[in-house]
Structure formats: structure tokens, C-alpha cells
A tleap script that builds the chain and sets N, CA, C and O, in Angstrom:
source leaprc.protein.ff14SB
mol = sequence {
  NMET THR TRP PRO PRO ARG SER PRO ARG ARG
  LEU ASP ILE PRO THR ILE GLY ILE GLY ALA
  GLY ASN ARG CYS ASP GLY GLN VAL LEU VAL
  TRP GLN ASP ALA PHE GLY LEU ARG THR GLY
  ARG LEU PRO ARG PHE VAL LYS GLN TYR ALA
  ASP LEU ARG GLY THR LEU LEU ASP ALA ALA
  ARG ALA PHE ASP ALA GLU VAL LYS ASP GLY
  GLU LEU PRO ARG SER ARG ALA HIE LEU LEU
  ARG ARG THR VAL GLY CPRO
}
set mol.1.N position { 240.834 -66.686 69.415 }
set mol.1.CA position { 240.410 -65.926 70.584 }
set mol.1.C position { 239.235 -65.035 70.188 }
set mol.1.O position { 239.276 -64.379 69.147 }
set mol.2.N position { 238.221 -65.011 70.989 }
set mol.2.CA position { 237.077 -64.142 70.730 }
set mol.2.C position { 237.263 -62.819 71.453 }
set mol.2.O position { 237.993 -62.732 72.441 }
set mol.3.N position { 236.600 -61.803 70.954 }
set mol.3.CA position { 236.699 -60.486 71.568 }
set mol.3.C position { 235.366 -60.131 72.177 }
set mol.3.O position { 234.356 -60.369 71.515 }
set mol.4.N position { 235.265 -59.599 73.338 }
set mol.4.CA position { 236.361 -59.435 74.294 }
set mol.4.C position { 236.688 -60.757 74.977 }
set mol.4.O position { 235.832 -61.634 75.095 }
set mol.5.N position { 237.929 -60.891 75.423 }
set mol.5.CA position { 238.328 -62.149 76.063 }
set mol.5.C position { 237.429 -62.535 77.234 }
set mol.5.O position { 237.114 -63.712 77.410 }
set mol.6.N position { 237.018 -61.569 78.026 }
set mol.6.CA position { 236.091 -61.812 79.137 }
set mol.6.C position { 234.895 -60.894 78.912 }
set mol.6.O position { 235.062 -59.714 78.603 }
set mol.7.N position { 233.756 -61.405 79.060 }
set mol.7.CA position { 232.561 -60.596 78.861 }
set mol.7.C position { 232.433 -59.571 79.971 }
set mol.7.O position { 232.474 -59.936 81.146 }
set mol.8.N position { 232.278 -58.281 79.628 }
set mol.8.CA position { 232.084 -57.265 80.663 }
set mol.8.C position { 230.833 -57.518 81.492 }
set mol.8.O position { 230.745 -57.032 82.620 }
set mol.9.N position { 229.878 -58.250 80.976 }
set mol.9.CA position { 228.643 -58.543 81.710 }
set mol.9.C position { 228.911 -59.359 82.972 }
set mol.9.O position { 228.072 -59.388 83.872 }
set mol.10.N position { 230.044 -60.008 83.051 }
set mol.10.CA position { 230.392 -60.808 84.234 }
set mol.10.C position { 231.056 -59.978 85.321 }
set mol.10.O position { 231.290 -60.477 86.422 }
set mol.11.N position { 231.358 -58.736 85.034 }
set mol.11.CA position { 232.033 -57.879 86.000 }
set mol.11.C position { 231.012 -57.154 86.869 }
set mol.11.O position { 229.879 -56.917 86.452 }
set mol.12.N position { 231.426 -56.812 88.065 }
set mol.12.CA position { 230.564 -56.079 88.984 }
set mol.12.C position { 230.756 -54.569 88.876 }
set mol.12.O position { 230.120 -53.805 89.602 }
set mol.13.N position { 231.631 -54.142 87.973 }
set mol.13.CA position { 231.898 -52.720 87.787 }
set mol.13.C position { 231.516 -52.336 86.358 }
set mol.13.O position { 231.535 -53.188 85.469 }
set mol.14.N position { 231.172 -51.073 86.124 }
set mol.14.CA position { 230.860 -50.641 84.756 }
set mol.14.C position { 232.104 -50.723 83.867 }
set mol.14.O position { 233.218 -50.452 84.314 }
set mol.15.N position { 231.899 -51.092 82.630 }
set mol.15.CA position { 232.998 -51.109 81.657 }
set mol.15.C position { 232.709 -50.077 80.574 }
set mol.15.O position { 231.579 -49.952 80.102 }
set mol.16.N position { 233.734 -49.352 80.195 }
set mol.16.CA position { 233.631 -48.304 79.188 }
set mol.16.C position { 234.533 -48.689 78.021 }
set mol.16.O position { 235.674 -49.104 78.224 }
set mol.17.N position { 234.023 -48.553 76.805 }
set mol.17.CA position { 234.803 -48.919 75.633 }
set mol.17.C position { 234.951 -47.770 74.660 }
set mol.17.O position { 234.243 -46.766 74.738 }
set mol.18.N position { 235.885 -47.940 73.744 }
set mol.18.CA position { 236.054 -47.022 72.619 }
set mol.18.C position { 235.885 -47.874 71.376 }
set mol.18.O position { 236.828 -48.531 70.934 }
set mol.19.N position { 234.691 -47.865 70.814 }
set mol.19.CA position { 234.413 -48.679 69.648 }
set mol.19.C position { 234.425 -50.167 69.946 }
set mol.19.O position { 234.705 -50.974 69.059 }
set mol.20.N position { 234.127 -50.539 71.179 }
set mol.20.CA position { 234.227 -51.933 71.596 }
set mol.20.C position { 232.935 -52.717 71.407 }
set mol.20.O position { 232.874 -53.900 71.744 }
set mol.21.N position { 231.918 -52.080 70.880 }
set mol.21.CA position { 230.663 -52.781 70.663 }
set mol.21.C position { 229.696 -52.605 71.812 }
set mol.21.O position { 229.945 -51.853 72.754 }
set mol.22.N position { 228.577 -53.324 71.711 }
set mol.22.CA position { 227.504 -53.113 72.681 }
set mol.22.C position { 227.612 -53.980 73.928 }
set mol.22.O position { 226.659 -54.040 74.706 }
set mol.23.N position { 228.720 -54.642 74.141 }
set mol.23.CA position { 228.885 -55.447 75.358 }
set mol.23.C position { 229.351 -54.615 76.545 }
set mol.23.O position { 229.404 -55.112 77.670 }
set mol.24.N position { 229.686 -53.366 76.302 }
set mol.24.CA position { 230.145 -52.486 77.384 }
set mol.24.C position { 228.967 -51.691 77.933 }
set mol.24.O position { 227.921 -51.574 77.295 }
set mol.25.N position { 229.162 -51.148 79.132 }
set mol.25.CA position { 228.128 -50.340 79.767 }
set mol.25.C position { 228.075 -48.928 79.190 }
set mol.25.O position { 227.036 -48.271 79.250 }
set mol.26.N position { 229.163 -48.470 78.644 }
set mol.26.CA position { 229.216 -47.122 78.076 }
set mol.26.C position { 230.283 -47.031 77.008 }
set mol.26.O position { 231.122 -47.923 76.881 }
set mol.27.N position { 230.253 -45.959 76.240 }
set mol.27.CA position { 231.218 -45.740 75.171 }
set mol.27.C position { 231.817 -44.349 75.301 }
set mol.27.O position { 231.133 -43.405 75.695 }
set mol.28.N position { 233.080 -44.227 74.972 }
set mol.28.CA position { 233.736 -42.937 74.882 }
set mol.28.C position { 233.421 -42.376 73.502 }
set mol.28.O position { 233.626 -43.051 72.493 }
set mol.29.N position { 232.925 -41.151 73.456 }
set mol.29.CA position { 232.629 -40.493 72.194 }
set mol.29.C position { 233.584 -39.315 72.054 }
set mol.29.O position { 233.520 -38.368 72.838 }
set mol.30.N position { 234.452 -39.366 71.077 }
set mol.30.CA position { 235.381 -38.266 70.817 }
set mol.30.C position { 234.603 -37.236 70.003 }
set mol.30.O position { 234.305 -37.465 68.831 }
set mol.31.N position { 234.276 -36.114 70.617 }
set mol.31.CA position { 233.364 -35.170 69.989 }
set mol.31.C position { 233.942 -34.552 68.726 }
set mol.31.O position { 233.185 -34.168 67.834 }
set mol.32.N position { 235.263 -34.446 68.625 }
set mol.32.CA position { 235.864 -33.910 67.406 }
set mol.32.C position { 235.579 -34.832 66.220 }
set mol.32.O position { 235.395 -34.363 65.097 }
set mol.33.N position { 235.545 -36.135 66.470 }
set mol.33.CA position { 235.213 -37.096 65.416 }
set mol.33.C position { 233.718 -37.050 65.108 }
set mol.33.O position { 233.327 -36.975 63.944 }
set mol.34.N position { 232.896 -37.093 66.129 }
set mol.34.CA position { 231.453 -37.194 65.947 }
set mol.34.C position { 230.853 -35.952 65.288 }
set mol.34.O position { 229.854 -36.050 64.576 }
set mol.35.N position { 231.451 -34.799 65.518 }
set mol.35.CA position { 230.875 -33.575 64.979 }
set mol.35.C position { 231.692 -32.987 63.831 }
set mol.35.O position { 231.482 -31.840 63.438 }
set mol.36.N position { 232.618 -33.769 63.299 }
set mol.36.CA position { 233.298 -33.396 62.067 }
set mol.36.C position { 234.297 -32.273 62.190 }
set mol.36.O position { 234.350 -31.402 61.322 }
set mol.37.N position { 235.084 -32.266 63.234 }
set mol.37.CA position { 236.094 -31.221 63.399 }
set mol.37.C position { 237.494 -31.671 63.010 }
set mol.37.O position { 238.443 -30.900 63.148 }
set mol.38.N position { 237.644 -32.886 62.534 }
set mol.38.CA position { 238.974 -33.340 62.145 }
set mol.38.C position { 238.938 -33.871 60.726 }
set mol.38.O position { 237.877 -34.169 60.177 }
set mol.39.N position { 240.112 -33.982 60.153 }
set mol.39.CA position { 240.221 -34.496 58.792 }
set mol.39.C position { 240.840 -35.888 58.833 }
set mol.39.O position { 241.291 -36.358 59.878 }
set mol.40.N position { 240.849 -36.511 57.712 }
set mol.40.CA position { 241.460 -37.829 57.619 }
set mol.40.C position { 240.445 -38.935 57.823 }
set mol.40.O position { 239.251 -38.699 58.009 }
set mol.41.N position { 240.946 -40.108 57.783 }
set mol.41.CA position { 240.103 -41.294 57.901 }
set mol.41.C position { 239.633 -41.487 59.343 }
set mol.41.O position { 240.422 -41.425 60.286 }
set mol.42.N position { 238.351 -41.719 59.488 }
set mol.42.CA position { 237.791 -41.963 60.809 }
set mol.42.C position { 237.745 -43.461 61.077 }
set mol.42.O position { 237.622 -44.253 60.143 }
set mol.43.N position { 237.843 -43.853 62.330 }
set mol.43.CA position { 237.659 -45.268 62.651 }
set mol.43.C position { 236.275 -45.732 62.199 }
set mol.43.O position { 235.331 -44.941 62.173 }
set mol.44.N position { 236.156 -46.981 61.851 }
set mol.44.CA position { 234.905 -47.487 61.279 }
set mol.44.C position { 233.728 -47.421 62.241 }
set mol.44.O position { 232.577 -47.433 61.807 }
set mol.45.N position { 233.997 -47.350 63.532 }
set mol.45.CA position { 232.907 -47.316 64.504 }
set mol.45.C position { 232.387 -45.900 64.776 }
set mol.45.O position { 231.425 -45.742 65.528 }
set mol.46.N position { 232.996 -44.874 64.187 }
set mol.46.CA position { 232.588 -43.494 64.444 }
set mol.46.C position { 231.388 -43.139 63.573 }
set mol.46.O position { 231.401 -43.344 62.359 }
set mol.47.N position { 230.361 -42.609 64.208 }
set mol.47.CA position { 229.233 -42.046 63.476 }
set mol.47.C position { 229.412 -40.541 63.498 }
set mol.47.O position { 229.482 -39.933 64.566 }
set mol.48.N position { 229.487 -39.940 62.317 }
set mol.48.CA position { 229.690 -38.500 62.225 }
set mol.48.C position { 228.332 -37.820 62.074 }
set mol.48.O position { 227.598 -38.096 61.126 }
set mol.49.N position { 228.002 -36.938 63.002 }
set mol.49.CA position { 226.700 -36.282 63.044 }
set mol.49.C position { 226.669 -34.957 62.297 }
set mol.49.O position { 225.589 -34.493 61.932 }
set mol.50.N position { 227.810 -34.339 62.060 }
set mol.50.CA position { 227.851 -33.032 61.403 }
set mol.50.C position { 229.217 -32.827 60.767 }
set mol.50.O position { 230.156 -33.579 61.027 }
set mol.51.N position { 229.316 -31.800 59.931 }
set mol.51.CA position { 230.585 -31.390 59.343 }
set mol.51.C position { 230.894 -29.980 59.831 }
set mol.51.O position { 230.878 -29.024 59.056 }
set mol.52.N position { 231.174 -29.867 61.128 }
set mol.52.CA position { 231.424 -28.547 61.700 }
set mol.52.C position { 232.712 -27.930 61.182 }
set mol.52.O position { 232.814 -26.705 61.110 }
set mol.53.N position { 233.682 -28.729 60.826 }
set mol.53.CA position { 234.924 -28.195 60.265 }
set mol.53.C position { 234.618 -27.418 58.994 }
set mol.53.O position { 235.103 -26.303 58.804 }
set mol.54.N position { 233.809 -28.015 58.127 }
set mol.54.CA position { 233.429 -27.340 56.887 }
set mol.54.C position { 232.630 -26.076 57.148 }
set mol.54.O position { 232.840 -25.060 56.485 }
set mol.55.N position { 231.721 -26.130 58.103 }
set mol.55.CA position { 230.911 -24.969 58.451 }
set mol.55.C position { 231.778 -23.844 58.991 }
set mol.55.O position { 231.607 -22.686 58.608 }
set mol.56.N position { 232.709 -24.178 59.879 }
set mol.56.CA position { 233.604 -23.154 60.444 }
set mol.56.C position { 234.523 -22.567 59.385 }
set mol.56.O position { 234.774 -21.362 59.379 }
set mol.57.N position { 235.025 -23.406 58.490 }
set mol.57.CA position { 235.881 -22.895 57.410 }
set mol.57.C position { 235.106 -21.970 56.485 }
set mol.57.O position { 235.624 -20.928 56.081 }
set mol.58.N position { 233.874 -22.332 56.142 }
set mol.58.CA position { 233.045 -21.467 55.293 }
set mol.58.C position { 232.804 -20.115 55.961 }
set mol.58.O position { 232.889 -19.077 55.305 }
set mol.59.N position { 232.506 -20.121 57.255 }
set mol.59.CA position { 232.264 -18.880 57.984 }
set mol.59.C position { 233.527 -18.019 58.043 }
set mol.59.O position { 233.459 -16.804 57.863 }
set mol.60.N position { 234.664 -18.639 58.293 }
set mol.60.CA position { 235.928 -17.892 58.355 }
set mol.60.C position { 236.276 -17.293 56.993 }
set mol.60.O position { 236.765 -16.167 56.917 }
set mol.61.N position { 236.028 -18.033 55.932 }
set mol.61.CA position { 236.297 -17.517 54.574 }
set mol.61.C position { 235.374 -16.351 54.234 }
set mol.61.O position { 235.807 -15.374 53.624 }
set mol.62.N position { 234.098 -16.452 54.628 }
set mol.62.CA position { 233.157 -15.367 54.378 }
set mol.62.C position { 233.570 -14.108 55.143 }
set mol.62.O position { 233.530 -13.008 54.592 }
set mol.63.N position { 233.960 -14.261 56.392 }
set mol.63.CA position { 234.415 -13.137 57.203 }
set mol.63.C position { 235.658 -12.505 56.581 }
set mol.63.O position { 235.740 -11.283 56.456 }
set mol.64.N position { 236.616 -13.332 56.194 }
set mol.64.CA position { 237.855 -12.866 55.575 }
set mol.64.C position { 237.563 -12.060 54.308 }
set mol.64.O position { 238.145 -10.999 54.084 }
set mol.65.N position { 236.659 -12.579 53.494 }
set mol.65.CA position { 236.325 -11.891 52.242 }
set mol.65.C position { 235.687 -10.530 52.519 }
set mol.65.O position { 236.011 -9.555 51.840 }
set mol.66.N position { 234.791 -10.441 53.496 }
set mol.66.CA position { 234.139 -9.173 53.815 }
set mol.66.C position { 235.133 -8.147 54.337 }
set mol.66.O position { 235.034 -6.963 54.016 }
set mol.67.N position { 236.088 -8.595 55.139 }
set mol.67.CA position { 237.107 -7.677 55.649 }
set mol.67.C position { 237.985 -7.191 54.499 }
set mol.67.O position { 238.253 -5.995 54.387 }
set mol.68.N position { 238.431 -8.105 53.649 }
set mol.68.CA position { 239.300 -7.730 52.524 }
set mol.68.C position { 238.584 -6.835 51.515 }
set mol.68.O position { 239.217 -5.974 50.903 }
set mol.69.N position { 237.278 -7.022 51.331 }
set mol.69.CA position { 236.513 -6.211 50.389 }
set mol.69.C position { 236.064 -4.879 50.985 }
set mol.69.O position { 235.436 -4.072 50.299 }
set mol.70.N position { 236.378 -4.646 52.245 }
set mol.70.CA position { 236.002 -3.406 52.901 }
set mol.70.C position { 234.552 -3.353 53.344 }
set mol.70.O position { 234.052 -2.288 53.705 }
set mol.71.N position { 233.872 -4.489 53.320 }
set mol.71.CA position { 232.473 -4.517 53.755 }
set mol.71.C position { 232.341 -4.446 55.275 }
set mol.71.O position { 231.305 -4.020 55.787 }
set mol.72.N position { 233.354 -4.850 55.981 }
set mol.72.CA position { 233.357 -4.779 57.438 }
set mol.72.C position { 234.454 -3.838 57.887 }
set mol.72.O position { 235.539 -3.895 57.307 }
set mol.73.N position { 234.269 -3.018 58.827 }
set mol.73.CA position { 232.993 -2.739 59.478 }
set mol.73.C position { 232.119 -1.889 58.558 }
set mol.73.O position { 232.626 -1.045 57.821 }
set mol.74.N position { 230.802 -2.115 58.603 }
set mol.74.CA position { 229.861 -1.394 57.735 }
set mol.74.C position { 229.634 0.040 58.218 }
set mol.74.O position { 229.375 0.945 57.425 }
set mol.75.N position { 229.735 0.223 59.505 }
set mol.75.CA position { 229.528 1.560 60.063 }
set mol.75.C position { 230.355 1.678 61.331 }
set mol.75.O position { 230.967 0.712 61.786 }
set mol.76.N position { 230.362 2.849 61.879 }
set mol.76.CA position { 231.105 3.054 63.129 }
set mol.76.C position { 230.501 2.232 64.255 }
set mol.76.O position { 231.182 1.951 65.241 }
set mol.77.N position { 229.233 1.837 64.133 }
set mol.77.CA position { 228.580 1.049 65.184 }
set mol.77.C position { 229.224 -0.322 65.324 }
set mol.77.O position { 229.127 -0.941 66.384 }
set mol.78.N position { 229.876 -0.805 64.281 }
set mol.78.CA position { 230.523 -2.114 64.340 }
set mol.78.C position { 231.890 -2.068 65.011 }
set mol.78.O position { 232.461 -3.106 65.342 }
set mol.79.N position { 232.407 -0.869 65.207 }
set mol.79.CA position { 233.723 -0.738 65.827 }
set mol.79.C position { 233.583 -0.894 67.339 }
set mol.79.O position { 232.577 -0.488 67.920 }
set mol.80.N position { 234.571 -1.471 67.957 }
set mol.80.CA position { 234.581 -1.578 69.421 }
set mol.80.C position { 234.835 -0.187 69.994 }
set mol.80.O position { 235.726 0.532 69.541 }
set mol.81.N position { 234.065 0.168 70.964 }
set mol.81.CA position { 234.250 1.472 71.597 }
set mol.81.C position { 234.925 1.295 72.945 }
set mol.81.O position { 234.583 0.405 73.723 }
set mol.82.N position { 235.850 2.127 73.190 }
set mol.82.CA position { 236.558 2.094 74.451 }
set mol.82.C position { 236.038 3.229 75.325 }
set mol.82.O position { 236.047 4.388 74.912 }
set mol.83.N position { 235.599 2.907 76.493 }
set mol.83.CA position { 235.101 3.926 77.387 }
set mol.83.C position { 236.159 4.261 78.427 }
set mol.83.O position { 236.931 3.406 78.860 }
set mol.84.N position { 236.170 5.498 78.804 }
set mol.84.CA position { 237.123 5.960 79.810 }
set mol.84.C position { 236.338 6.461 81.010 }
set mol.84.O position { 235.332 7.155 80.867 }
set mol.85.N position { 236.803 6.107 82.167 }
set mol.85.CA position { 236.162 6.584 83.380 }
set mol.85.C position { 235.167 5.582 83.930 }
set mol.85.O position { 235.019 4.477 83.406 }
set mol.86.N position { 234.474 5.990 85.012 }
set mol.86.CA position { 233.549 5.054 85.685 }
set mol.86.C position { 232.293 4.779 84.888 }
set mol.86.O position { 231.435 4.016 85.332 }
savepdb mol mol.pdb
quit
């Protein structure tokens, strides 16, 4: 049996695939896969454009370290101010 069993080109409606190749009219792109927000093995058809998971983890670790080292807040200007009244 060949894939796909029926060519989407013979249909009168748009066909959308998930890693189904270029015979479809459109593809579903799971943005968590494409932009590197998940771990583990990716399907072979996924093109990863960035490693946002790594970037976010690095930023969170840097923030954590600054808070633990007492670098943040640097001044009273960094503190949230609560206003009372109109």
C-alpha cells in the first residue's frame, strides 16, 4: 500500500497533515516542538528553529542566582510600590 492511500490532490477540500509530506495543502506545526520548548525525541519531520527551553532555563537560573546572592533588588526602585487612594 502506498501512502497516502488516496491523493489529497483529488479532493475538492483542503487537506491538512501532521508530518504527512508535501501532498497536503497545509501542515500542523506544533510550536512547542518547532521552537524547542520540549524535551525528548522529536518526530523526524519536525524542524526545530530554536532552543527556547534552554534559553528560558538559563534566564531562570540567572534570576535565581541574583536573588539568592542578594543582587536583586538592587535598590528600592526595583521594589513594587503600592499606592493608596485615587
